[in-house]
KEKE-3310 file (N, C-alpha, C; in steps of 0.2 Angstrom, whole numbers, plus 5000, padded with zeros to 4 digits):
npx = (4957:4972:4983:4991:4985:4973:4977:4979:4968:4962:4969:4970:4954:4956:4964:4955:4946:4949:4954:4941:4933:4941:4939:4927:4926:4939:4949:4965:4976:4986:4994:4996:4999:5001:5006:5022:5035:5039:5032:5029:5022:5018:5029:5035:5026:5017:5028:5036:5045:5060:5070:5071:5071:5078:5081:5069:5057:5047:5050:5060:5071:5069:5064:5072:5084:5077:5075:5087:5092:5084:5088:5102:5103:5096:5084:5076:5079:5072:5059:5053:5046:5038:5040:5032:5025:5015:5002:5005:5012:5008:5006:4996:4985:4976:4986:4981:4977:4978:4972:4977:4984:5000:5017:5023:5034:5046:5050:5049:5057:5061:5051:5038:5040:5054:5058:5052:5056:5069:5067:5062:5072:5080:5076:5064:5046:5035:5026:5009:4999:4982:4967:4951:4941:4936:4949:4964:4968:4977:4974:4982:4982:4972:4959:4951:4938:4929:4939:4940:4945:4955:4965:4969:4976:4985:4993:4994:5003:5016:5021:5017:5015:5004:4992:4986:4973:4963:4952:4946:4935:4921:4909:4895:4895:4894:4903:4902:4900:4911:4921:4922:4922:4933:4941:4940:4944:4956:4960:4956:4967:4975:4990:4996:4992:4992:4977:4975:4964:4955:4942:4932:4934:4929:4915:4902:4893:4902:4901:4909:4910:4906:4916:4929:4927:4935:4945:4961:4968:4962:4957:4952:4953:4958:4970:4987:4999:5015:5014:5013:4998:4993:4994:4989:4976:4973:4973:4963:4951:4953:4949:4936:4929:4933:4925:4919:4928:4939:4933:4933:4945:4962:4970:4975:4967:4964:4962:4969:4976:4985:5003:5019:5027:5037:5053:5055:5051:5045:5041:5044:5055:5048:5036:5039:5039:5028:5018:5023:5023:5008:5003:5007:5002:4989:4990:4993:4997:5015:5020:5033:5035:5048:5064:5074:5089:5092:5085:5088:5099:5096:5081:5080:5083:5071:5063:5069:5066:5067:5057:5047:5042:5039:5028:5019:5018:5010:5007:4993:4985:4977:4968:4971:4965:4961:4959:4958:4955:4961:4961:4976:4979:4982:4977:4981:4981:4984:4980:4995:5006:5016:5002:5001:5000:4987:4982:4981:4983:5000:5002:5003:5006:5002:5007:5001:5006:4996:4998:4991:4990:4984:4993:5003:5005:5018:5025:5033:5023:5018:5012:5002:4995:4983:4985:4976:4964:4968:4963:4973:4977:4982:4984:4998:5005:5016:5029:5038:5042:5053:5046:5054:5067:5070:5079:5080:5072:5059:5056:5045:5026:5010:4994:4986:4994:5001:5007:5021:5023:5032:5029:5034:5026:5017:5021:5026:5025:5029:5026:5029:5021:5021:5014:5018:5020:5025:5038)
npy = (4950:4949:4961:4961:4949:4954:4964:4953:4944:4955:4959:4947:4946:4956:4954:4943:4949:4955:4945:4942:4950:4951:4941:4942:4953:4963:4968:4968:4974:4977:4984:4999:5010:5012:4996:4993:4988:4975:4967:4954:4956:4964:4967:4953:4946:4931:4923:4907:4896:4893:4886:4893:4907:4910:4922:4928:4919:4914:4911:4903:4907:4919:4928:4925:4934:4947:4949:4949:4961:4971:4972:4975:4986:4993:4998:4991:4997:5009:5007:4999:4983:4972:4955:4949:4938:4935:4929:4913:4901:4893:4873:4866:4857:4853:4845:4827:4820:4827:4840:4851:4869:4868:4874:4876:4862:4862:4875:4880:4872:4869:4872:4884:4885:4885:4896:4909:4906:4910:4924:4928:4929:4938:4950:4955:4954:4941:4938:4932:4927:4925:4916:4922:4914:4900:4898:4904:4918:4919:4906:4896:4889:4881:4890:4898:4894:4883:4880:4888:4889:4878:4883:4896:4891:4883:4894:4902:4892:4891:4905:4917:4933:4941:4943:4944:4941:4939:4940:4931:4922:4919:4915:4913:4914:4925:4939:4947:4940:4930:4935:4942:4930:4922:4931:4928:4918:4917:4925:4917:4909:4914:4918:4933:4944:4953:4957:4959:4965:4960:4964:4975:4980:4971:4974:4981:4990:4994:4991:4999:5004:4991:4984:4990:4985:4971:4970:4976:4983:4987:4985:4996:5000:4996:4983:4991:4996:4998:5013:5030:5034:5023:5026:5038:5036:5028:5038:5048:5039:5038:5050:5052:5043:5048:5053:5046:5033:5040:5044:5031:5026:5024:5022:5005:5003:5006:5012:5004:5007:5000:4993:5001:5007:5012:5011:5001:5001:5010:5021:5036:5047:5060:5055:5044:5050:5059:5049:5043:5054:5057:5043:5042:5055:5048:5040:5028:5011:5007:4997:4991:4986:4980:4975:4975:4974:4982:4993:5012:5024:5036:5034:5024:5033:5043:5033:5029:5040:5048:5062:5060:5046:5047:5056:5047:5038:5044:5047:5053:5047:5052:5051:5060:5073:5077:5093:5103:5105:5110:5112:5106:5107:5101:5099:5091:5087:5082:5082:5083:5078:5089:5096:5113:5124:5127:5119:5117:5109:5102:5101:5093:5096:5093:5097:5094:5093:5090:5087:5088:5101:5112:5126:5117:5104:5096:5106:5115:5120:5133:5136:5149:5151:5157:5155:5154:5146:5135:5130:5132:5141:5146:5161:5165:5160:5148:5137:5132:5116:5107:5093:5085:5088:5091:5099:5111:5124:5133:5146:5158:5158:5166:5164:5172:5174:5172:5156:5150:5139:5129:5116:5101:5092:5078:5076:5081:5094:5093:5097:5102:5110:5119:5124:5140:5144:5131:5130)
npz = (5235:5233:5226:5217:5208:5206:5196:5188:5183:5178:5166:5158:5157:5148:5138:5132:5130:5119:5107:5109:5100:5089:5083:5077:5072:5059:5067:5070:5077:5068:5052:5056:5051:5034:5025:5018:5008:4995:4981:4968:4955:4944:4937:4935:4935:4929:4924:4922:4919:4922:4918:4906:4909:4919:4930:4931:4936:4944:4959:4972:4972:4965:4976:4988:4984:4982:4995:5002:4995:4997:5010:5008:5000:5005:5007:5018:5028:5028:5028:5021:5022:5018:5009:4997:4988:4975:4963:4954:4963:4966:4967:4955:4961:4976:4991:4989:5000:5014:5008:5008:5000:4990:4987:4971:4969:4961:4957:4970:4981:4994:5000:5009:5023:5022:5014:5021:5034:5028:5024:5036:5044:5038:5045:5040:5032:5029:5013:5006:4991:4988:4980:4984:4975:4963:4961:4956:4948:4937:4935:4939:4950:4963:4972:4987:4989:5001:5008:5019:5031:5033:5022:5028:5042:5037:5031:5042:5047:5041:5043:5038:5037:5031:5018:5004:4995:4980:4970:4960:4947:4956:4953:4960:4974:4986:4990:5000:5011:5007:5010:5025:5030:5026:5034:5047:5049:5047:5060:5068:5069:5078:5074:5069:5054:5041:5031:5016:5003:4989:4986:4986:4972:4964:4962:4961:4968:4981:4998:5010:5023:5028:5022:5028:5041:5040:5034:5031:5022:5002:4987:4976:4965:4944:4940:4943:4929:4920:4915:4915:4910:4916:4929:4931:4928:4938:4948:4945:4946:4961:4965:4957:4969:4979:4990:4995:4998:5005:5019:5024:5027:5038:5052:5052:5041:5023:5008:4994:4979:4971:4967:4967:4954:4949:4944:4934:4917:4907:4913:4917:4925:4929:4930:4939:4951:4952:4954:4966:4976:4975:4979:4993:4998:4997:5006:5002:5004:5001:4990:4983:4964:4956:4949:4956:4957:4946:4947:4944:4949:4953:4953:4963:4974:4976:4978:4993:4999:5015:5017:5010:5013:5025:5025:5019:5029:5040:5058:5061:5050:5041:5027:5010:4999:4981:4978:4968:4953:4936:4920:4915:4929:4943:4961:4974:4994:5009:5027:5038:5054:5061:5074:5077:5092:5093:5087:5072:5058:5052:5032:5017:5001:4983:4969:4951:4937:4923:4911:4897:4894:4882:4872:4873:4878:4881:4891:4904:4917:4923:4942:4951:4967:4981:4996:5007:4997:4997:5012:5020:5034:5046:5053:5058:5047:5038:5036:5025:5015:5004:4997:4990:4992:5005:5014:5010:5014:5011:5017:5023:5022:5022:5025:5015:5007:4989:4983:4970:4959:4948:4936:4930:4915:4916:4930:4946:4959:4977:4992:5009:5022:5036:5051:5059:5073:5077:5080)
capx = (4961:4979:4984:4993:4980:4969:4978:4981:4963:4958:4972:4966:4949:4954:4965:4950:4938:4953:4953:4932:4934:4945:4937:4921:4928:4946:4952:4971:4982:4992:4995:4992:5001:5001:5011:5028:5036:5038:5028:5034:5017:5016:5037:5039:5021:5017:5034:5037:5048:5065:5076:5073:5069:5082:5083:5063:5055:5043:5055:5063:5076:5068:5060:5077:5086:5075:5074:5094:5091:5078:5093:5109:5102:5095:5076:5072:5084:5068:5053:5051:5046:5035:5041:5026:5023:5007:4999:5009:5017:5004:5002:4988:4981:4979:4987:4978:4977:4976:4969:4981:4990:5007:5021:5026:5039:5052:5050:5050:5060:5063:5046:5040:5044:5061:5058:5048:5060:5075:5063:5061:5081:5081:5072:5057:5041:5033:5017:5007:4993:4977:4960:4944:4936:4938:4954:4967:4967:4981:4973:4988:4981:4966:4956:4949:4930:4930:4945:4944:4948:4961:4970:4971:4980:4991:4995:4999:5010:5020:5023:5015:5013:5001:4990:4983:4964:4961:4943:4943:4930:4921:4901:4888:4899:4892:4908:4902:4900:4916:4928:4923:4922:4940:4947:4937:4947:4964:4958:4956:4974:4981:4996:4994:4992:4988:4973:4973:4957:4951:4935:4928:4937:4925:4909:4898:4895:4906:4900:4914:4906:4907:4924:4933:4927:4936:4950:4966:4967:4958:4960:4948:4955:4964:4977:4993:5002:5020:5013:5009:4991:4989:4994:4984:4969:4971:4973:4955:4948:4951:4947:4929:4926:4936:4920:4918:4935:4944:4929:4934:4950:4965:4975:4972:4960:4967:4963:4975:4979:4990:5010:5024:5029:5044:5061:5054:5054:5042:5037:5048:5059:5045:5032:5038:5040:5022:5015:5028:5020:5001:5003:5008:4994:4985:4990:4993:5004:5019:5024:5035:5036:5051:5070:5077:5094:5092:5084:5091:5101:5088:5075:5081:5083:5066:5059:5070:5066:5061:5052:5040:5040:5036:5020:5014:5017:5010:5002:4988:4982:4970:4970:4974:4961:4961:4956:4957:4956:4958:4965:4980:4984:4977:4980:4980:4982:4985:4984:4996:5007:5012:4999:5005:4998:4982:4977:4983:4986:5001:4999:5006:5002:5005:5004:5003:5006:4994:5003:4986:4989:4984:4992:5010:5005:5026:5027:5031:5018:5019:5004:5000:4986:4983:4985:4969:4961:4969:4961:4978:4973:4985:4985:5006:5009:5016:5035:5040:5050:5051:5048:5060:5075:5067:5084:5077:5067:5056:5052:5038:5021:5004:4987:4984:5002:5002:5012:5020:5029:5033:5028:5033:5023:5016:5026:5023:5028:5027:5029:5027:5016:5020:5013:5026:5024:5028:5047)
capy = (4949:4953:4968:4959:4944:4957:4963:4946:4943:4960:4959:4940:4949:4963:4949:4940:4952:4958:4940:4939:4957:4951:4935:4943:4958:4963:4972:4964:4977:4979:4991:5007:5014:5009:4993:4995:4984:4972:4962:4953:4951:4968:4966:4948:4945:4924:4918:4900:4892:4895:4887:4898:4914:4908:4926:4931:4917:4915:4905:4902:4910:4928:4931:4928:4939:4952:4950:4952:4965:4975:4975:4978:4989:5002:4997:4989:5003:5016:5002:4990:4977:4966:4954:4947:4932:4936:4924:4907:4901:4886:4867:4865:4854:4852:4838:4823:4817:4833:4845:4859:4872:4867:4876:4872:4856:4864:4882:4881:4865:4868:4874:4889:4886:4889:4903:4913:4909:4914:4930:4933:4929:4944:4955:4955:4948:4938:4941:4927:4930:4918:4920:4918:4911:4894:4896:4910:4924:4917:4897:4889:4886:4882:4896:4896:4891:4880:4879:4895:4885:4873:4887:4901:4887:4883:4900:4902:4886:4894:4909:4920:4940:4944:4938:4944:4937:4940:4941:4928:4915:4919:4912:4911:4915:4931:4941:4951:4934:4927:4938:4941:4922:4921:4933:4927:4909:4921:4926:4911:4905:4916:4922:4942:4944:4960:4955:4966:4960:4965:4963:4982:4980:4966:4975:4989:4995:4994:4992:5002:5002:4982:4981:4993:4980:4965:4971:4980:4987:4986:4987:4998:5001:4992:4984:4994:4994:5003:5018:5035:5033:5018:5030:5046:5032:5026:5045:5049:5031:5040:5058:5052:5039:5050:5056:5038:5032:5045:5043:5024:5025:5025:5019:5001:5001:5009:5010:5002:5011:4995:4995:5008:5005:5014:5009:4996:5002:5014:5025:5043:5052:5065:5051:5042:5057:5059:5043:5044:5059:5054:5036:5045:5061:5046:5036:5021:5007:5008:4992:4991:4981:4979:4973:4980:4973:4986:5000:5015:5026:5042:5032:5021:5038:5042:5025:5030:5048:5049:5064:5059:5041:5051:5059:5043:5034:5049:5045:5054:5042:5056:5052:5066:5073:5081:5097:5107:5103:5116:5110:5103:5106:5096:5100:5086:5089:5078:5085:5079:5080:5089:5101:5120:5124:5131:5111:5118:5104:5105:5100:5089:5097:5092:5100:5090:5095:5079:5085:5089:5107:5116:5124:5114:5097:5096:5111:5116:5124:5138:5141:5153:5149:5158:5147:5152:5145:5127:5129:5134:5146:5148:5167:5165:5155:5142:5136:5126:5113:5104:5086:5080:5091:5094:5104:5116:5128:5140:5153:5160:5159:5166:5162:5177:5175:5167:5153:5147:5133:5128:5109:5099:5089:5075:5079:5086:5097:5091:5104:5102:5116:5118:5132:5145:5143:5124:5132)
capz = (5232:5231:5221:5210:5206:5202:5189:5182:5179:5173:5160:5154:5154:5142:5131:5131:5126:5112:5106:5105:5095:5085:5080:5075:5065:5060:5073:5073:5079:5062:5047:5057:5044:5029:5023:5013:5005:4988:4976:4962:4950:4938:4937:4935:4932:4929:4922:4925:4914:4926:4914:4901:4912:4928:4934:4929:4934:4952:4962:4977:4973:4965:4982:4991:4980:4984:5002:5002:4992:5002:5017:5007:4996:5011:5008:5023:5034:5027:5032:5016:5025:5017:5004:4993:4981:4971:4958:4953:4966:4968:4961:4952:4965:4983:4991:4989:5007:5017:5005:5009:4997:4989:4982:4965:4967:4955:4959:4978:4981:4999:5003:5009:5028:5023:5011:5025:5039:5026:5024:5043:5047:5038:5049:5033:5035:5022:5013:5001:4987:4987:4979:4986:4972:4963:4958:4955:4942:4933:4932:4941:4958:4967:4977:4992:4992:5000:5013:5021:5038:5029:5019:5035:5047:5032:5029:5051:5050:5035:5047:5033:5039:5023:5014:4998:4995:4974:4969:4950:4948:4960:4951:4966:4978:4987:4992:5006:5016:5009:5013:5032:5034:5027:5038:5052:5050:5051:5066:5071:5067:5081:5070:5065:5047:5038:5026:5008:5001:4982:4987:4981:4967:4960:4965:4956:4973:4988:5005:5011:5031:5030:5020:5032:5046:5039:5029:5031:5016:4999:4979:4971:4955:4941:4943:4939:4923:4919:4913:4915:4910:4921:4936:4929:4926:4947:4952:4941:4949:4967:4960:4957:4973:4986:4994:5000:4999:5011:5026:5027:5027:5043:5054:5051:5035:5020:5002:4990:4973:4969:4967:4964:4946:4950:4942:4927:4909:4905:4918:4916:4930:4932:4933:4944:4955:4954:4957:4974:4981:4977:4985:5000:4999:4999:5014:5001:5005:4999:4989:4976:4961:4950:4950:4963:4956:4942:4949:4944:4955:4954:4958:4971:4979:4977:4985:5000:5003:5021:5019:5008:5017:5030:5024:5018:5036:5047:5064:5060:5045:5039:5016:5008:4994:4976:4979:4965:4945:4931:4915:4916:4938:4949:4969:4981:4998:5015:5032:5042:5059:5068:5072:5082:5100:5092:5083:5068:5054:5046:5026:5012:4995:4979:4962:4947:4929:4920:4904:4895:4894:4875:4867:4874:4882:4884:4892:4911:4918:4931:4943:4958:4969:4988:5002:5010:4994:5001:5020:5023:5037:5050:5054:5057:5043:5038:5035:5020:5012:4997:5001:4987:4994:5012:5020:5008:5018:5005:5020:5026:5018:5027:5021:5009:5003:4982:4984:4966:4958:4939:4938:4924:4912:4918:4935:4952:4963:4983:4999:5018:5025:5044:5054:5061:5080:5081:5079)
cpx = (4967:4979:4986:4989:4974:4971:4980:4974:4959:4963:4971:4959:4950:4961:4960:4946:4942:4953:4946:4930:4936:4942:4930:4921:4935:4950:4959:4976:4985:4990:4991:4994:5003:5007:5017:5030:5038:5036:5027:5029:5018:5024:5038:5031:5020:5023:5036:5042:5057:5072:5075:5074:5072:5081:5074:5057:5051:5044:5056:5068:5076:5066:5067:5082:5084:5074:5080:5095:5089:5084:5100:5109:5099:5086:5072:5074:5075:5060:5049:5052:5044:5038:5036:5025:5016:5006:5004:5012:5016:5007:4996:4982:4982:4982:4982:4973:4973:4971:4972:4985:4997:5011:5021:5032:5047:5054:5053:5052:5060:5058:5045:5040:5049:5062:5056:5052:5065:5072:5064:5068:5081:5080:5065:5051:5038:5024:5014:5000:4989:4973:4953:4941:4938:4945:4958:4966:4973:4979:4977:4987:4973:4965:4954:4944:4932:4933:4946:4949:4955:4965:4973:4975:4984:4995:4999:5003:5015:5023:5021:5012:5009:4998:4983:4978:4962:4954:4941:4939:4926:4911:4898:4892:4897:4901:4908:4899:4905:4922:4930:4925:4930:4945:4945:4942:4955:4963:4960:4963:4977:4986:4992:4995:4987:4983:4971:4967:4957:4944:4931:4930:4932:4917:4906:4898:4894:4900:4906:4915:4910:4915:4929:4934:4930:4940:4956:4967:4963:4959:4953:4950:4958:4971:4982:4995:5009:5020:5011:5001:4989:4989:4989:4977:4967:4971:4965:4949:4944:4947:4936:4924:4930:4932:4918:4923:4937:4939:4931:4942:4954:4967:4971:4969:4963:4964:4969:4976:4982:4997:5011:5028:5036:5050:5060:5055:5050:5038:5043:5050:5052:5039:5032:5039:5033:5017:5018:5023:5012:4999:5003:5003:4988:4982:4989:4998:5009:5023:5026:5036:5041:5059:5075:5085:5096:5089:5089:5093:5098:5082:5075:5082:5078:5060:5063:5069:5063:5058:5044:5036:5034:5029:5015:5014:5014:5005:4995:4983:4974:4972:4968:4965:4963:4955:4953:4958:4955:4962:4970:4985:4978:4982:4978:4984:4979:4985:4989:5001:5012:5008:5003:4999:4990:4978:4979:4985:4993:5000:5005:5003:5005:5002:5005:5000:5001:4997:4998:4984:4989:4986:5000:5010:5011:5029:5027:5026:5019:5013:5005:4994:4988:4980:4979:4966:4962:4966:4968:4980:4975:4989:4996:5009:5012:5027:5034:5044:5047:5055:5052:5067:5072:5074:5084:5072:5066:5055:5046:5033:5013:4998:4986:4989:4999:5007:5012:5026:5027:5033:5029:5029:5023:5021:5023:5028:5025:5032:5026:5023:5018:5018:5018:5028:5022:5034:5049)
cpy = (4951:4957:4965:4951:4947:4960:4958:4945:4949:4960:4953:4941:4953:4958:4945:4943:4956:4953:4939:4946:4955:4945:4937:4949:4957:4962:4968:4967:4980:4983:4996:5013:5011:5004:4994:4986:4981:4967:4959:4953:4958:4967:4961:4945:4936:4919:4911:4896:4895:4891:4891:4905:4911:4916:4929:4925:4916:4909:4906:4909:4917:4930:4931:4933:4946:4953:4953:4960:4972:4977:4977:4984:4997:5003:4998:4995:5010:5015:5000:4986:4969:4963:4948:4942:4934:4930:4919:4904:4893:4880:4868:4863:4855:4843:4834:4820:4823:4840:4852:4859:4871:4872:4872:4867:4858:4870:4884:4875:4863:4869:4881:4890:4890:4897:4909:4911:4913:4923:4934:4933:4936:4952:4958:4951:4946:4936:4934:4927:4923:4922:4917:4914:4903:4891:4904:4913:4922:4908:4892:4888:4887:4888:4893:4894:4885:4876:4884:4892:4884:4879:4893:4897:4884:4889:4901:4896:4888:4900:4915:4927:4944:4943:4942:4943:4940:4940:4937:4922:4913:4917:4909:4910:4923:4933:4946:4946:4931:4930:4939:4934:4919:4924:4932:4920:4912:4924:4923:4907:4908:4922:4930:4942:4949:4956:4960:4961:4965:4964:4968:4982:4975:4966:4982:4995:4996:4993:4993:5001:4994:4981:4983:4988:4975:4966:4976:4985:4984:4987:4991:5001:4996:4989:4988:4993:5001:5007:5024:5036:5028:5024:5033:5042:5029:5033:5046:5044:5036:5046:5056:5050:5043:5051:5050:5037:5036:5045:5036:5021:5026:5020:5009:4997:5008:5007:5010:5001:5005:4998:5000:5005:5006:5010:5002:5002:5007:5020:5031:5046:5056:5060:5049:5048:5056:5054:5041:5047:5057:5047:5040:5051:5054:5041:5029:5016:5007:5001:4991:4985:4981:4973:4976:4978:4979:4991:5007:5022:5031:5039:5029:5028:5041:5038:5026:5036:5048:5053:5063:5051:5042:5054:5051:5037:5039:5045:5044:5050:5044:5055:5058:5066:5077:5087:5103:5102:5110:5115:5104:5101:5102:5099:5094:5090:5085:5082:5079:5079:5085:5095:5107:5119:5126:5122:5113:5113:5107:5099:5097:5091:5095:5095:5099:5093:5086:5078:5085:5096:5110:5124:5116:5110:5096:5098:5112:5121:5128:5141:5141:5153:5155:5155:5147:5147:5138:5126:5129:5140:5150:5156:5170:5166:5152:5143:5132:5123:5110:5097:5082:5081:5094:5097:5109:5121:5134:5147:5152:5162:5161:5165:5169:5177:5170:5163:5150:5145:5132:5118:5107:5095:5082:5072:5081:5090:5096:5093:5101:5108:5117:5124:5134:5144:5138:5124:5135)
cpz = (5231:5225:5213:5205:5203:5196:5184:5178:5174:5167:5154:5154:5147:5136:5128:5127:5119:5106:5102:5099:5089:5078:5075:5069:5065:5066:5077:5074:5073:5059:5050:5054:5040:5027:5019:5013:4997:4986:4970:4956:4945:4934:4934:4932:4932:4924:4925:4925:4918:4923:4906:4900:4919:4931:4936:4934:4943:4954:4969:4978:4970:4974:4988:4990:4981:4992:5004:5000:4996:5008:5014:5002:4999:5013:5014:5030:5034:5029:5027:5020:5025:5010:5002:4988:4982:4963:4956:4956:4966:4964:4959:4956:4972:4984:4995:4996:5012:5015:5005:5002:4994:4984:4978:4967:4966:4960:4966:4981:4989:5003:5005:5017:5028:5017:5018:5032:5037:5026:5029:5048:5044:5041:5045:5036:5029:5020:5005:4998:4986:4983:4983:4983:4972:4961:4955:4950:4936:4930:4935:4948:4961:4972:4981:4993:4994:5008:5014:5029:5036:5028:5026:5039:5041:5033:5037:5053:5044:5037:5041:5037:5036:5019:5010:4995:4990:4974:4961:4952:4954:4958:4958:4971:4981:4993:4999:5014:5016:5010:5021:5035:5032:5033:5045:5053:5049:5055:5070:5071:5074:5079:5066:5058:5043:5030:5020:5005:4994:4981:4982:4973:4961:4961:4960:4960:4978:4993:5009:5019:5033:5027:5026:5038:5047:5036:5031:5028:5010:4995:4978:4965:4950:4941:4938:4933:4924:4916:4913:4915:4914:4928:4935:4929:4935:4948:4949:4946:4958:4967:4964:4963:4979:4991:4999:5002:5006:5020:5028:5029:5035:5045:5057:5047:5032:5014:4998:4982:4969:4969:4964:4958:4946:4948:4936:4922:4906:4907:4918:4924:4935:4934:4937:4951:4957:4955:4964:4977:4981:4978:4992:5002:5000:5003:5010:5004:5001:4996:4982:4968:4954:4953:4954:4962:4950:4942:4948:4949:4957:4955:4962:4975:4982:4983:4991:5002:5008:5023:5016:5009:5022:5030:5022:5026:5040:5050:5062:5054:5041:5029:5015:5001:4986:4978:4974:4957:4940:4926:4917:4923:4940:4956:4973:4986:5005:5022:5036:5049:5056:5066:5076:5086:5098:5087:5077:5065:5051:5038:5021:5004:4988:4974:4957:4940:4923:4913:4899:4892:4884:4876:4865:4878:4887:4887:4900:4912:4925:4933:4951:4962:4978:4991:5004:5005:4997:5007:5022:5027:5044:5049:5054:5052:5043:5035:5029:5016:5008:4998:4996:4989:5001:5017:5016:5011:5011:5007:5022:5020:5023:5021:5014:5005:4994:4986:4974:4964:4951:4941:4931:4921:4916:4925:4941:4956:4969:4989:5006:5020:5032:5048:5059:5069:5082:5083:5085)
residu = (MET:PRO:ARG:GLU:ASP:CYS:TYR:SER:VAL:LEU:LEU:ALA:LEU:PHE:VAL:LEU:CYS:ILE:TRP:LEU:CYS:SER:VAL:ALA:GLY:LEU:GLU:ASN:GLY:LEU:ALA:ARG:THR:PRO:PRO:LEU:GLY:TRP:MET:ALA:PHE:GLU:ARG:PHE:ARG:CYS:VAL:THR:ASP:CYS:VAL:LYS:PHE:PRO:ARG:ASP:CYS:ILE:SER:GLU:SER:LEU:PHE:MET:ARG:THR:ALA:ASP:LEU:LEU:VAL:SER:GLU:GLY:TYR:SER:ALA:VAL:GLY:TYR:GLU:TYR:VAL:ILE:ILE:ASP:ASP:CYS:TRP:MET:GLU:ARG:ARG:ARG:ASN:GLU:ILE:THR:LYS:GLU:LEU:MET:PRO:ASP:ARG:GLU:ARG:PHE:PRO:ARG:GLY:LEU:ASN:PHE:LEU:SER:ASP:TYR:ILE:HIS:ASN:LYS:GLY:LEU:LYS:PHE:GLY:LEU:TYR:HIS:ASP:ILE:GLY:GLU:LYS:THR:CYS:MET:HIS:LEU:GLY:PRO:GLY:ALA:ASN:GLY:TYR:TYR:ALA:LYS:ASP:ALA:GLU:THR:PHE:ALA:ASN:TRP:ASN:VAL:ASP:TYR:VAL:LYS:LEU:ASP:GLY:CYS:PHE:ILE:LYS:ASN:ILE:ASN:LEU:ASP:ILE:ALA:TYR:PRO:ALA:PHE:GLY:ARG:GLU:LEU:ASN:LYS:THR:GLY:ARG:PRO:MET:VAL:TYR:SER:CYS:SER:TRP:PRO:TYR:TYR:GLN:LYS:HIS:PRO:ASN:TYR:LYS:LEU:ILE:LYS:LYS:HIS:CYS:ASN:LEU:TRP:ARG:PHE:ALA:ASP:ASP:ILE:ARG:ASP:SER:PHE:ASP:SER:VAL:SER:LYS:THR:MET:PHE:LYS:TYR:TYR:LYS:GLU:GLN:HIS:ASN:LEU:THR:LYS:HIS:ALA:GLY:PRO:GLY:ASN:TRP:ASN:ASP:PRO:ASP:MET:LEU:VAL:LEU:GLY:ASN:TYR:ARG:LEU:GLY:TYR:GLU:ALA:SER:ARG:LEU:GLN:LEU:ALA:ILE:TRP:ALA:ILE:LEU:ALA:ALA:PRO:LEU:ILE:MET:THR:ASN:ASP:LEU:GLN:THR:VAL:ARG:PRO:GLU:ILE:LYS:LYS:LEU:LEU:GLN:ASN:ARG:ALA:ILE:ILE:GLY:VAL:ASP:GLN:ASP:PRO:LEU:GLY:ILE:PRO:GLY:ARG:CYS:VAL:TYR:ILE:ALA:GLY:SER:ILE:GLN:ILE:TRP:VAL:ARG:PRO:VAL:MET:PRO:PHE:ASN:ASN:MET:GLY:VAL:HIS:SER:TYR:ALA:VAL:ALA:PHE:VAL:ASN:ILE:GLY:ASN:TYR:GLU:PRO:CYS:PRO:LEU:CYS:PRO:LEU:THR:TYR:GLU:ILE:VAL:LEU:GLU:ARG:LEU:GLY:LEU:GLN:ASN:ASN:MET:GLY:TYR:ARG:VAL:ILE:ASP:LEU:PHE:VAL:PRO:ILE:GLN:ASP:LEU:GLY:LEU:PHE:LYS:PRO:LYS:ASP:LYS:PHE:ILE:THR:ARG:ILE:ASN:PRO:SER:GLY:VAL:THR:PHE:PHE:LYS:PHE:THR:PRO:VAL:ASP:ILE:TYR)
# end
């Protein structure tokens, strides 16, 4: 057989193998790093009255405006690429003849193919919400139950790039069967779609090994709210389950603590820094939920911090852990690139002041620790940068040196430690 023909046969067999594997399980080649983008729900909820609230209602104009702003305000340039519609986009009933889902005729008058094309023409990607059960969580649309193949094909026809599948109204539905089944239907369409599952949130004892096989990302905690209390509760949920969560996350499969609420009403500047830093430590999807037209300049600067986004997008894909809690102080550590020539990692380290220190919960705290207690044991030492001000080199620190930092209440300091023999 001529060499060219041999190569063609081998390539065809390789493609067939990949396709068969993708139909059996998830491996779709997507989400090799956590997805970045924007989702409507926490900020805009389920506002459907476009007469009274034309700027805030869930409509094609909201998502077109957001796509425009992602590009014009520089968010897409640093990696935010998904524009995701959450709940409340559907008609209450399926098409009587075809049984297809339908977008609300008044709020999406030109249909979702039009909106998808608009988003794609901006160089962005299109995401869409659905539910595995009988209806969506806000009661406004039919769920996928009984229509997995139909709905997957509909999404493919709309050129969807990201599917968020919720888990409301699931009476008599076995999620360990349903979520994989819907994922297989997505794979069968041949269109690459990131599969975001709410599967473990609706179970007391999730099987993360099974979930990892079938989902690109999975929600494990309550819906995020625009408050420091909500952010800290999500952090604590992760901490309690991190022994299980961390071992299943990596390229293509991510723990999802829900959206970034920076830029809304109640989360102050210090807490905004905190959420962004910890989500980067967790290797979490960075999905904003805000009004990009009104985000304050200092919050926009945080959201577009390339050094912190770089930690989140680190190609090793090793999720971080909370390694120390004492009173108001927490320390979170994540191994990241680059290695030194002995194979020693760099580390991103977040020092958190949760703000419950007595007698002064609203006071900054000074904290010091010997680096080797954090597992930083490179004998040549580490160069340190402040990830919020990455041009600032804080100097050389060796494993037995004390590292001292001062942390504002409900706040964080965030550093990268790089082994010196890389330089």
